[in-house]
C-alpha positions, 0 to 999 in steps of 0.5 A: 386906654389908648385914647387919641386925645384926653377925654376932657378936650373932646368936642361936644359932638363926641360927647353927644355921640358917646351918650347914645352908647353903643357901637361908636368907635373912639379913635382907631382902636376903642369902642365906647359903650358908655361914659355917662357924661349926659344928664340921663341914661339915654336908651339904657333901660331902667327898672326900679328906682335906684337909677331914677336921678340919672348919672352923678355929675359935676358937684354931686360927685364930691357930695357923694364922695366919688373919686377917680371918675373919668370926666364929669359923669358916673352911673350911680345908684346912690344919688337918689335925692342927690343935691339934698342929701349925701346919698341914699342906699335904700332904693333898688333897681337895674340899669341895662344897656342896649345890645351890642356886638363884642368886637374887641378883646377886652371891656375896660371900665371903672367901678366902685360902690358896694362889694355884694356879688350878684346884688350890687354889681355890674354884669356882662350878659351873653345869651341872657346869662351872666358871664362876667361880673364885677363889684366895688370894694366898699369904697367910692374911690373907683378902681380901673379893671377889665374883662377878657371877652375874647371867647365871646367875640362876635356875640351880642351882649348887654351890660347891666348894673344891679342894685339889690342892696339897701344896707351899708354900701348898698349901691353901685358906681360905673364909668367909662365902659369901653371895648378895647384891645389894650386896657389900662389894667388887665384882668388880675386872674390870667391863668386858666382855671385848674392850671394855677400853680398853687391849686391842689392837684387831687383835693377839691377846690372851688372855681370862679365863674364870673368874677376876676378876684384874688384872695376871695372871702367867705361869700365870694366866688372861689370860696368854699366851707362846710360840706352839706347835702352830699348824695349819690344818685344813679351812679353820680356823686353830688358834692354840695358845699357852702359858699358861706351863706351865699349859695350851695356850690355843686360838683359831680363825679362818677368815681369820687376822684375826678370832679366837675364843678357845676354852677351853684345849685341855688342861692339865698332867697334875697341878700343876707337871708342866706342858705346855711348848711343842710342835707339832701335826700332822694324822695323816691316815693314822692312823699313830698308831692313835689315830684311828677308821676313818671318823672325823676324823683325830687332831690330835696335839700333842707337848710337853715336861713341866716336868722338861725331859726327858719328851716327851709327847703329847695328841690330839684326835678332834674337830678340836681341840675336846677333847684327851686325854692319851696314856695311855702318856706319856711317849713318851720321855726326852731333854733338853730341850724344844720338839719341832717335828714335821712329815710328811716325804713323801720319807722317808715319816716323821714328823720331830721337831726338838727343842732340847736342850743348846744344839743341835737334835736330829733324831728320826724316827718312823713312828707318832708314838709311837716315836722314833729319834734320828738323831744329827745335832745342829745346833749353837748352837741356841736354843729353840723351833725351827721348820723348814719348806720354802719355794720360792725365788721365781721359781725351781723350787728349794726350800730348808729354813728353820730358825728359832730362838726369837730369830728367827735363821734359815738355809736349806739342804738336808734329807735327812730325817735331817740338815740342812745349813746353806748360809747364815749365820744372819740376823735375821728381825726386828730388834725384839729381845725383842718378837719371840720363839718364832716358829712357822708354821702346819703343814698349810697345803699343804691350803689355799693353801700359804702359810707364815704366821708368828706370834710372841710379843710378849714384854714386852707388859704392860698395867698394871691390865688382866685380860690380859697379852702379845700376838701379832704380826700374821700374816705370810706368809714368802717366800724370795727372792734378793737381792744378798746371797743368799737372804733371808726376806721377811715381810709382813702377810697379805693378809687385813689388808684385811678390817679396813680402815675408812677410807682416805685418801691424803695427798699429800706429794711432795718433802720438805725438812728442817724441813718436817712433814707430818701423816699423822694427828692421832690414832688407835689402829689404822691401816696406813701404806703409802708409796713413798720415794726417799731419797738417800744423805745423807737419812732419811725419818722417820715419827714414829708416836705418839712413836716415830721410824721412820727410813728411810735409803737402805739402812737401817731404824732404830726407836729403838735397833734398826737394820739395813742391807739391800743394796737401796735402801729403796723401800717401807715398811708400818707397822702401828700398834695400841694397844700395838704397832708393826710396820714392814716395808721392801721387802715385808718384806725387813727388819722390826721388831716393837716394843712401843708406849708412845705419847707422842703422839697422831698420826703426822708425816712429815719428813726429816733430813739432806737432801731426799727424795721421798715421793709419797703416803702411804696411811693406812688406819684398821683395825677391831678383830678382836673 
């Protein structure tokens, strides 16, 4: 840390000065904030009981199994009753420093204890907001880390140690907080957000706000999973998604392709109570009474706690920028989770479809607060329902479509209290795991009326990166008659044209087996569009960065995933990004969403089994969404 002499040899007067905190220069370069060598915490403010015993010092370090400390003192929320026990995780509280000025490029520290973001952590506060945070790694072996604080140079700041966890590893350790220009360990995340070499260019991924962590896990900043609560209001699309039970992450867009991630919409009420999946509506008539006359209508989110029994509500009165938990949560108790809510105009009621015990259950309400079970369950259901009405293309008929978490769907009639399936269940996308927990935007009837869908691309891992998982490209859903009956078609939204960069038409013509046409030699983000004429004995093969997309006369095959359609394959559209491949046949009559692990640089075109005709391939390189 660029100290002038080893800490253990410093004179007593220095130790006394350090314990007073704050702005004492340690050597020529470093400013010690606190090293916790004194018996107490000095001018730091204590709230709660977790820090009542003062720093862990001397022999208690070994009793509490704390290692890698500097000197003989460590800020510790575990050592309540230390000396008589090996530590106690039950007490909770906070320890907050005096205000200090940020005068160096970094704040370096050592940290250990529990790994609970927001609940067992150390935070840097600027203007009262958490701008940086760090946790232990569920270990009492403290590790060295640092924060880059250059953007807050000259600002007043505070550091707080937070212990709101009482279970296993429910404590926090901190030591040797120093302002420095030369930390022993630099932050692990050094690339500016959205400029990471592996981040998808036009598929949404989450960001980190306060943490400095690679390979985030399910409840950590940078992670996303199930889509939920998606809604359109006043020209703005709101995308909400899970950070696995911890919070609803939130992003907004005016055009469906350029997204701005906002701070999380709302968090779990307390550690491990969780906010699971749910949905959002605009309560335009203020049926809930949560709104204010003449002001913005409530944006109401209904969701499930982690007990898979209690159903809760949060609401926003400022177009989704801030949310408040309903003070009388839970609304009701019913197993299990994932409520999908919408306004049903014919019955003048709110409707909820919720997963439970292998079925979807239908509830109704006049005010979003009190719900009635209509006792018309839909059997053989599978998590995260989506339910909406679609017109049948080219007719005056409308049908209700029920979509399960795995992408299976059926269509039929809905009375307001009962859904009658009129078709079998079909796969909307054949990609398997990477097409999961789909949701569509509510309230689009106040816009252009399109039904637009997103899905979690489950399993999208990005080793060594500060983010994990991604979202499919937005697709418009249409219900069409085919030779086999009613089917959902899903096709990329037209706004993809806003990302277009360079366009090239690659002439092809009649192709024979063994003949190879290069569509592109390299590239990370592009769109391929082609018309094809494929005889019964032949296949057209696009080898996309090492993944074979095979088109037969009536079949699509991508690696081990395949499906047949009644109509001849005439058109194909392929979206390629750094870590994804999405294929759409015949304007989306069948699609396949896959995670892409490139093993080649470019895309090649050939045929197998016989000759086929591909007049032209249109190649459009795509700009990034960020």
